[in-house]
N, C-alpha and C positions, 0 to 999 in steps of 0.2 A: 706799367708797362704795357698790359693788356689795352688800358685806355688811349693810350698812344698808337698802338695799332688800330684800333676802332673806327673808322673813317664816319659812321653814320649813329644818330642816336644821340647826341650831346644836346643837353637844355642848355638854353639861353635865357638872360632876362626877357620877361615878358613873352616868351611862347606860351603858347597853350597845348598841352596835352591831353590826347582823347583814345581811349581806350576801344579796340577794333577787335577784339574776340571777345566770345563768351558773355561777359554784361558789357554790351556795347554802347559807345556815347557818354560814359560817364569821364567829365573833364576836370581839368586842373588847370590853375594858371599860376606861372613864375615868374612872380611879382616882388621882389626886394626879399628875394629868399637869400639869406646870407652863405651860400656855398658857390664856391665857384665852377666846381665839376660834380656836376648831375649829369646821368644818362637813363633813358628809359630801356626797356626790355623789350621781346618779342610780345604781339598784342595790344601794341601802342604805336602810336603816331604822334610827330610835332606839328601843328599847324603854327607857322611863322611869319610874319607878315612883313614882306619887304617893299609895299608901296604904301608914301607918304600921305596917301589920301584917303587912306583907312584906318580908323583906329582900333589897336589891338582890342584894349577892350570892350569895345562896342561888338567886335568879334566875339569875344568870350561871353557876352551877354547873350549874343545870339546864341549860339551854343547850348545856353542853360536855358534857354526858352523853349515852348511848345513848336514855334515855327521849326525849329531844326530838329527837336527831338522826334516831333511828328514824322519828319522825313524818315530818318534813320529807324523808327519802328516797324516804317512799313519796309525798308531794305532788308531788316535782321528778322521780320516775322515769318513764324514756321518753320525756320530750319533749326536744327538738334543743335546746331554748334552756333550761333549767330553769329556773324562776321562781318565788319566793315573791309572793301578796300580801298587803296587809294584812289583809285578811279572812281568810285561811289562818292567819295568825299567832297573830290576835285567838281562833282555834279551836284551838290548840294544847292539849292536856291536859296538866296539871302535878299531881304531888301537892303538897300544902300541909298540912303539920304546923301547931302552935302556933309563933307567932315565936321564943319561946326556944329550940326546938328547931331552926326552919331556921337560926338564928345558929350553934348548936352545930356542926350537919351541914356550914355553910359552912366554918367554923374548921379541922374536920377535914380536910376536904377541901383548904383551902388550906395546911395544912399539910405535907400530901403531893403539892401541886403546887409548896411551894418545894423541897421535898427534891428532886423530879426537877431543877427549874430549876437547884439548886445543881450536880446532876451535869453535866446539860446544858454548865452553864459552863466545866467540869472538862474536858469532852469535847472544846469548842471551843479552851480553851488547850491542850491535849495535840496537837491537830491542828494549831495554829498552830507550836508547838513542833518537832511533826514535820517541818512543811513546811518550815522554817530550816534544820533539822538533815538533811535529804534533799538541801536546795541547796547547803549547805557542805559534805558529805561527797563529792557527786558533782560538785565541781569543784573540791575542793583535797586531797580522800581524807585519809589518815590519816599524820601524822610528815612530811610533805613540807616544803622548806625552797627547794627551785628549781622553777619553773613556766615551761611556753611557753605563748604565744598559740596557739590554734587556731580553727578553723571553729566550734568550740561555746562558745568564749570560752578563759578561763585554765584550764590544767589541769595536774596536775603532771608535770615532764618526761618522768619514766621510762613515761605513759601512752600510750596508741595510741587514734588516732580509726579505727572501722572501720563498716561497714553491719552492721545486724543481722544480716542474711541469712547473714554470715560465722560466728557465733558461735550462731545457731537454726537449726532448720529450722519453715520456716512453711508452713503447710497450708492453702489456702481449702477453704472449703465449698462443696458443691454446689448449684447453683440450679434442683432440681425441687420440685415440691409434695410434701409430706411427708403420712402417711397419721396422724391422730391416733387414740389408744384411750383409754380411762379408766384401762387399767391397762395400762402397756406401760415401754420405756425411754425415759430422759428425753431432751428435745431441748433443747439451751440456746440461745435464739434472743437476738436482740440486746439485749430490753427484759432479759433473765436477767443481763446481765454489768453488775457493780457494783464501784467500788472494794472489793477485800479478796479475803476466800476466795469460792469460787463456791458457791453456794447451790443446791441441784439440789431443794429441797421443794416450790417451787412452780411449777415446771417444768413444760410440756405433755410427755404421753407418746407416744410412736410403736410402730408395731408392729414385731416383730424384722426383719421382710422390709426396711423401712423404714431401721431401724439397719444393716442390713448392707449396704445401697446407700450411705447416706452417709459409712460409714466405709471404704468400699473403699480409699481412697485413705491414710487415717489414722485410726485409733481414738485419740480423746484419753485422755493417762495423768495420774495423779497426777505432782505437781510439774511438769506444763504449764501455759502461761499463753493464755487465751481474751483476745479483743479484737475488738469492734465495727466494723464497716468505715461504717456509715452512723446517721444520727438522732444518738444521743451518741457519734459517731463518735471511736475512739481511746481508750476506756474500756476497762479490763482486769481480770479477775479472775486468781487463782491457783486452781490446782487443789490440794486437800488429800485429794479421796475416792480409793478405789479402785473406787467403784460407776461400771458403764457408763452412757456416755452419749453421743450425738452432736452435732455441730454445726447449727443451722439456716440459713439462707439470710444472707449478709452478715456473718459472721461468720471469723474464722480461729484456728486453732491455732498457738500458737508454742512448739516443743521447745527449751528451752535445750539447747545441748551445752557450756556453763560453769555457774556459778553462778546456779539459777532463781529464787531471790529476790532478787539481783541484777539482773537482768535485768529482773523484775517492777518493781523501784523504779526503774529507769532508763526505764524506760516512764511512769512516771508522774511523770518531773520535768518541770521548767519548760522545760527545753531542748529535752526529746523534745516537749511541747504544741507550742513554738513551730513546731517542724517539722511537724507535723502540723497546723497550721492553715493554714501555707503551703501545704502538699500537697492539703491537701482541695479537691474540686472541687464547681463546681453552685452555683449562685445560691440556689437555695431549701433543697433537701433534700439538704446536701452529704454528701460520701461519700469514703473512701478506698479508693484501688485497693490491689492485691497490689503492684505494683510500687513504689507510695509507700513501704509498711511497710516492704518488704525493703531498700529504698535508708535507711531511717532513721539516720542517724549517732548513735552511742553512744562514749564513753570508755569505755577498757579498762584496769584495772590488771591487777595479777597475780593469779593464784587465790587467794592467800592474802589480799590485802586486798579483794577482791571478799566473800571470805568475813566479813572482820570488818567491812566495812562494812553487808552484810547481816544479819548477827547484830543492829548496833546498832538499825538501823530495825527488826528484828522483835520485837526488846526494847520499842520506842517501840509499835509498833502492839498488842503482847500486852497492854499497859498502858491502851491507847485500848478494847480487845476486853473487858477487865473492868470498864470504865466503862459501856460499852455494855451490856453484859448486866445489870448492874446497874442501868441507867436503865430497860430492859426490864420488870425482877422489881417494880421501884417501881409502874410504870406499870398492869404485871397486879395487883397488890396494890390500887392503889386503884382501877380496873375494879371489883373484887370488891368491896371496902368500897362504892363507888357502889350496885352493885346490892344489896349487903344492908339500907345505910342507906334506899335512894330507893324501896325496895318495902315499908319498913316492918319487914323482918324485923329488924334492928337498930334498935332506940329508943336515940336521942343526947337525954336530958332533964338539963336544968340544976337 
């Protein structure tokens, strides 16, 4: 009944939907979606093509390109609540070749998108497989037939349960204001810590004096693990570089006294995340205390089995890393192709 009362906002096949409030410029293309009745809500508009001389798929690819997105960024920049009006959307400038060339461009870019989507699908399947493998190895181990119940669930009979600080050295960061400079030494903050290898490329830089101050208790080293205590609390990265860096506020360095990769994988297991969720405090901006981290319970196999488990999971990570690199290469190639085609430097003529 409500659908019949509404005059606007009904989505048809081949419509493009664009967000106009908050996160502006996000797009979706309604092609072959198996629903007869779809509506948008406020904060979106529909781009519907009524001109036979314009390919709707070409328009969709344009809105996914830097040509349109840069124009949208200029409109939305600096506003507390970014917003796109219908008038502004109508005034966006687009390159418009003949229809046959539009169709050719759309097909080439669709082929590139299909390749990227296939790689993304492989990554998702690989991540799901690794998640199951992680859970199995960290609860059943390798080649065990006898198990005991523990506070972490079923574990091999020969394993122990220990606190994290029994097998690692855990060092909190200082809570003082750093001095940032354009060219200096990397400081890893909470926002820099993501699953996988620690990346120092986009970190802020600090003076040598700040670096010395922040590393007076401990200087992070290769094979250490860094962990965030607030925001995305409990997220960890492992260090693979010899480059000097220091840790920002609300982070900790975990220096393993046993197999470092085993500790890293333990920290990213379901059981550890369950403990982190229980231990985190604060109704709004939750955080982990140093005490919480030190008291995390972990299963402890023999040194040899730690290495075997870490090696299996590392091999899985390496395969995923190859796929992620491949995805980024195709995205870079597509971007270059976009620029060549949509600026007319390369012509697509049927």
